[in-house]
C-alpha positions in Angstrom: 9.5 -11.7 -15.8 13.0 -12.5 -16.9 12.7 -14.6 -20.1 16.3 -15.6 -20.8 17.3 -17.3 -24.1 15.3 -20.4 -24.0 17.8 -22.5 -25.8 20.4 -21.8 -23.1 17.8 -22.7 -20.5 17.0 -25.9 -22.2 20.6 -26.9 -22.3 21.4 -25.9 -18.8 20.3 -29.2 -17.2 22.3 -31.4 -19.6 25.7 -33.0 -19.5 27.6 -34.2 -22.6 26.8 -37.8 -21.7 23.1 -37.0 -22.1 23.3 -35.9 -25.7 23.0 -39.4 -27.2 20.1 -40.3 -25.0 18.3 -37.0 -25.7 18.7 -37.6 -29.4 17.2 -41.0 -29.1 14.3 -39.7 -27.1 13.8 -36.9 -29.7 13.7 -39.5 -32.5 11.1 -41.6 -30.7 9.1 -38.5 -30.0 9.1 -37.3 -33.6 8.1 -40.8 -34.7 5.0 -40.6 -32.6 6.1 -43.3 -30.2 3.9 -43.1 -27.1 6.6 -44.6 -24.9 8.9 -42.0 -26.3 6.5 -39.3 -25.3 6.3 -40.6 -21.8 10.1 -40.6 -21.6 10.3 -37.1 -22.9 7.7 -36.0 -20.3 9.7 -37.6 -17.5 12.9 -36.2 -18.8 11.9 -32.5 -19.3 8.9 -32.0 -17.0 11.0 -30.8 -14.0 12.6 -28.1 -16.2 9.3 -27.0 -17.8 7.5 -26.9 -14.5 10.2 -25.0 -12.6 10.3 -22.3 -15.3 6.5 -22.0 -15.4 6.4 -21.7 -11.6 9.2 -19.2 -11.5 7.5 -17.0 -14.2 4.0 -17.3 -13.0 4.5 -17.5 -9.2 1.6 -19.9 -8.8 1.8 -23.6 -8.4 -1.6 -24.4 -9.8 -1.1 -22.3 -12.9 2.4 -23.8 -13.4 1.0 -27.3 -13.3 -1.7 -26.3 -15.9 0.9 -24.7 -18.1 3.2 -27.8 -17.8 0.4 -30.1 -19.1 -0.4 -27.6 -21.9 3.2 -27.5 -23.0 3.5 -31.3 -23.4 0.1 -31.6 -25.1 1.1 -28.8 -27.5 4.5 -30.4 -28.1 2.9 -33.8 -28.9 0.3 -32.4 -31.2 2.9 -30.1 -32.9 5.9 -32.4 -32.9 6.0 -32.2 -36.7 7.2 -28.6 -36.3 10.3 -29.6 -34.3 13.5 -29.6 -36.3 16.5 -31.3 -34.5 19.0 -29.2 -36.5 17.6 -26.0 -35.0 18.3 -26.9 -31.4 17.8 -29.6 -28.8 14.3 -30.8 -27.8 14.7 -29.3 -24.3 15.2 -25.8 -25.8 12.2 -26.3 -28.1 10.0 -27.3 -25.1 11.1 -24.3 -23.1 10.2 -22.1 -26.1 6.7 -23.6 -26.0 6.7 -22.9 -22.2 7.5 -19.3 -22.8 4.5 -18.9 -25.1 2.1 -20.8 -22.8 3.2 -18.7 -19.8 2.5 -15.5 -21.9 -0.9 -16.9 -22.7 -1.5 -17.6 -19.0 -0.5 -14.1 -17.9 -2.7 -12.6 -20.6 -5.7 -14.8 -19.3 -4.9 -13.7 -15.7 -5.0 -10.0 -16.8 -8.4 -10.6 -18.5 -9.8 -12.3 -15.4 -8.6 -9.4 -13.2 -10.2 -6.8 -15.5 -13.4 -8.8 -15.6 -13.6 -9.1 -11.8 -12.8 -5.4 -11.4 -15.4 -4.4 -14.0 -18.0 -6.7 -12.3 -17.3 -5.3 -8.9 -17.7 -1.7 -10.2 -21.0 -2.4 -11.9 -22.4 -4.5 -9.0 -21.6 -1.6 -6.7 -24.0 0.7 -8.5 -27.4 0.8 -6.8 -30.3 -0.5 -8.9 -32.2 2.7 -8.5 -29.2 4.7 -9.8 -28.6 2.4 -12.7 -32.3 2.1 -13.6 -32.0 -1.7 -14.2 -32.6 -4.9 -12.3 -29.7 -6.8 -10.7 -29.8 -9.8 -13.0 -30.0 -7.6 -16.1 -27.0 -5.6 -14.9 -25.1 -8.8 -14.4 -25.8 -10.2 -17.9 -25.1 -6.8 -19.5 -21.8 -6.9 -17.7 -21.1 -10.4 -18.9 -22.1 -9.6 -22.5 -19.7 -6.7 -22.6 -16.9 -8.8 -21.3 -17.5 -11.4 -24.0 -18.3 -14.2 -21.6 -21.9 -14.7 -22.7 -20.8 -14.8 -26.3 -18.5 -17.8 -25.5 -21.3 -20.0 -24.4 -23.0 -22.5 -26.7 -25.8 -21.0 -28.7 -28.5 -22.9 -26.9 -27.3 -21.7 -23.5 -27.0 -18.1 -24.7 -30.6 -18.3 -26.0 -32.0 -19.6 -22.7 -30.2 -17.0 -20.6 -31.4 -14.2 -22.8 -35.0 -15.5 -22.6 -34.7 -15.8 -18.8 -33.1 -12.5 -17.9 -34.0 -10.2 -20.8 -37.3 -11.8 -21.7 -38.2 -12.4 -18.0 -39.5 -15.9 -18.8 -39.7 -18.8 -16.4 -38.0 -22.1 -17.3 -41.4 -23.6 -18.1 -42.2 -20.7 -20.4 -38.7 -21.1 -22.1 -39.4 -24.8 -22.7 -42.8 -23.9 -24.3 -41.2 -21.1 -26.4 -38.2 -23.2 -27.6 -39.8 -26.6 -27.8 -37.1 -28.0 -25.5 -37.9 -30.5 -22.7 -38.1 -28.7 -19.4 -35.2 -30.9 -18.1 -33.0 -29.8 -21.0 -33.8 -26.1 -20.3 -32.9 -26.6 -16.6 -29.7 -28.4 -17.5 -28.6 -25.7 -20.0 -29.4 -23.0 -17.5 -27.4 -24.7 -14.7 -24.3 -25.3 -16.9 -24.4 -21.8 -18.3 -24.6 -20.1 -14.9 -21.8 -22.3 -13.7 -19.6 -21.2 -16.6 -20.3 -17.6 -16.0 -19.7 -17.7 -12.3 -16.4 -19.5 -12.9 -15.3 -17.0 -15.6 -16.1 -13.9 -13.6 -15.3 -15.2 -10.1 -18.3 -13.3 -8.9 -21.0 -14.2 -6.4 -23.6 -16.6 -7.9 -26.2 -15.2 -10.2 -29.7 -15.8 -9.0 -31.3 -18.7 -10.8 -34.5 -17.9 -12.7 -37.8 -19.1 -11.3 
């Protein structure tokens, strides 16, 4: 990925006649004016999006990064100093960091999928463990289970490690059965999405 000087990239789309208008938009943006933020978004979105798409090579990720850039810019606008460069260059700097984050997340996902595929390919008889336990061991190692809310973590551990039914989990935890089912469903959905693996079997 060729990350050129972001200030030069930020200035590349401007003409001299735009400087006054850009300065006006930057002032509105810094003042927290919502109309100013909208104008800044319309002004610099094409640049941010085109750079994100070029560096990532994926339209959906580029769109996600574009939204993240402007959200981060709005929340962190107090950190912008007009004297250090134009607003466009500052936005491209944020884009560079968000793209780096997206690439790192892509690498983590690829490693997770590869590790999941390797572990799932091992026959249960050779591994000496049941399929669901293998799946959750894999998830735990990758850190995905640890990212879930504590209630969802507890329910999954009771279901797969404790081999409890949802009714038994409700009795053990004091949670309503409907709450247990809801936590289970959301937790499994999060894990499936994170690992991009075939659905884990729902407990009985």
